[in-house]
N, C-alpha and C positions, 0 to 999 in steps of 0.2 A: 504494500500499499504506499502510495505516495506522501512524503509528509506535508501536511497542511501550511501554507504561508501564512505569516501572522501579519495580519492587516489592522489596521487603525483607521477608522472611521470616526471622525468628530464633526461636528459643526464649526466652521471657522470662517474668518474674513482675513483677506490680503490687505494689510493696512499701511504697507510703504513699501515700494521697489527701488531700489538703487542699482545702477549700472555699474559693473565693475570694471577694471583695468583691462580684465582677459576676455571682456565680451560678455560675461556670464551676470547672472542677475543674483542680487541677493533680497530675499524677500522677508518682510516682517509679517508673521501670520499669528493674529488672535485668535483664540478660542472664543467663541459667541455665548457659551453656558458654561456652567462649573462643571468638572471631569471627574468621573468615577477616578477612585484610587487606582484601579487596574489601567485606566487609560494614562493617567499620569506616570505611573511605572512604565509603561511602553515608551513614552515620551523621553523621558529622562534616558533609557536605554537607547534610544536613537539619537542621542547629541552626538554629533561630531561624526555622525556615520553618513555614507551615501546610501540612497535608495531612491523609490520612485514615487511621484507625487500626482494624483489625479485629483482634480478639484472641479467642480461643477456647481453651477447655481441652483440645480434641483437634487433631490437624493438620488442616490447611484444605486443601480441595482445589477445584479449579476452581468445581466446581457451587455450592459454598459462596459464591461472589462474584458469582453471575447476579442474585439479585434484591436486593442493597444500595441504600439508598435513594440518590439522588442527591445529591452533596456540593456545595454552594455556600458559598462564603466569605460570613461575616456583613460583613466589611470588604474592601474592596480596597487591599490596604496600598500599590499600586503607584501613583505619582504621574505626572500628565502632564508633559510637560516645561516646559511654562506655569508649573504649581504648582511645579516644584523651580526654576525661575528665580525666581519670586516670593520663595520660603523664601530662597534665596541672596541676593537683592537685601534682604531684610528683614534678615537678620542683619548683613551689610556696614552697612545703614544705622544700625541699632543700635549697631555697633562704631565707627563714623564720626561719629555726632552726638549732641548732648546727648540724652537721652533720659528722658521720664518714661513711664510707661505710663497715658496717658489718651487721651480721644478726640482732643483737638487733635493731638499727636503721632502718633496713627495717620492722621488725616486730612493730617498735613505728609509721612507716608510715601509715602501714596497718591499726592499731586502730585508728590513726587520722583521715584516709580517710573515714572510716567507721562512725564515729562519725559526720564528717563534711557532710556525703552524709545524715545521718539522720538529721541533723539540717535542711538542705536544704530541705528534704521531708515535714518536719514539717511546714517550712515556707510556703511551697506550699500548704498543706494540711490546714493550716490556713486561706489563701485566698478563698477556695471552700465555697461555699454556702451551 
């Protein structure tokens, strides 16, 4: 059985629209009635996440949702474990080494990162039977 999507359906109004530099819009959306604690919880969970918004001046019924265009994220904001590790190593490196933002120092970081990765691999291999 397919997992049911969690939808939030609340009465709301768009009260302010701001055009952004990247040609997107920032919307200020106000609820027009008091929300249930469950809906408030959902909204709090959705904060700073990307999703799909459907807005209608009338009540939305199931048939309204049939022919909606497919949603595709412009950017995948999730990072792979290797990207996360590299980013953490980068922050550690810049905090523990004399740092200037130039190509030489970035090359030094890459060499340091490779050395640290090899050390970690050797550590894990030494623990293998």
